[in-house]
C-alpha positions in Angstrom: 21.3 37.8 -4.7 21.7 34.8 -2.5 19.2 33.3 -0.1 21.3 34.6 2.9 21.3 38.1 1.5 17.6 38.2 0.9 17.0 36.6 4.4 19.0 39.3 6.2 17.1 42.0 4.5 13.8 40.8 6.0 12.4 41.9 9.3 12.7 39.3 12.0 9.0 38.7 12.4 8.8 38.0 8.6 11.6 35.5 8.9 9.7 33.5 11.5 6.5 33.7 9.5 8.3 32.6 6.3 10.0 29.7 8.1 6.7 28.5 9.6 4.8 28.8 6.3 7.6 26.9 4.4 7.7 24.2 7.1 3.9 23.8 7.0 3.9 23.5 3.2 6.7 21.0 3.2 5.3 18.9 6.0 1.8 19.0 4.5 3.2 17.8 1.2 5.1 15.0 3.0 2.1 14.1 5.0 -0.1 14.0 1.9 2.4 11.8 0.1 2.6 9.4 3.1 -1.2 9.3 3.3 -1.5 8.4 -0.4 1.2 5.6 0.0 -0.5 4.1 3.1 -3.9 4.3 1.5 -2.7 2.4 -1.6 -0.9 -0.2 0.5 -4.1 -0.7 2.6 -6.2 -1.1 -0.5 -3.7 -3.6 -2.0 -3.6 -5.6 1.2 -7.4 -5.6 1.4 -7.6 -6.8 -2.2 -5.2 -9.6 -1.5 -7.1 -10.6 1.6 -10.4 -10.7 -0.3 -8.9 -12.8 -3.1 -7.4 -15.2 -0.6 -10.7 -15.6 1.2 -12.4 -16.1 -2.1 -9.9 -18.9 -3.1 -10.4 -20.5 0.3 -14.2 -20.5 0.1 -14.1 -21.9 -3.5 -11.7 -24.7 -2.6 -13.7 -25.6 0.5 -16.9 -25.6 -1.5 -15.3 -27.7 -4.3 -13.8 -30.2 -2.0 -17.0 -30.6 0.0 -19.2 -31.0 -3.1 -16.8 -33.5 -4.7 -16.5 -35.7 -1.6 -20.2 -35.7 -0.9 -20.9 -37.8 -4.0 -24.1 -36.0 -5.1 -24.1 -38.1 -8.3 -24.6 -35.5 -11.0 
């Protein structure tokens, strides 16, 4: 029994309901997958930005403390 045969045996209202339900399930899965990917990318970029700022602050602190000549 092929998909076309089983589809022609259904009432017309059920075809539309089935198409809408399948579309919602598929698009919900695609939307969920995109949300997961974008969330991971955002977290990765946020982590990279925090590490870059940390390096910048440490280098500024080290260069300012070494040039001040505190005399430890």
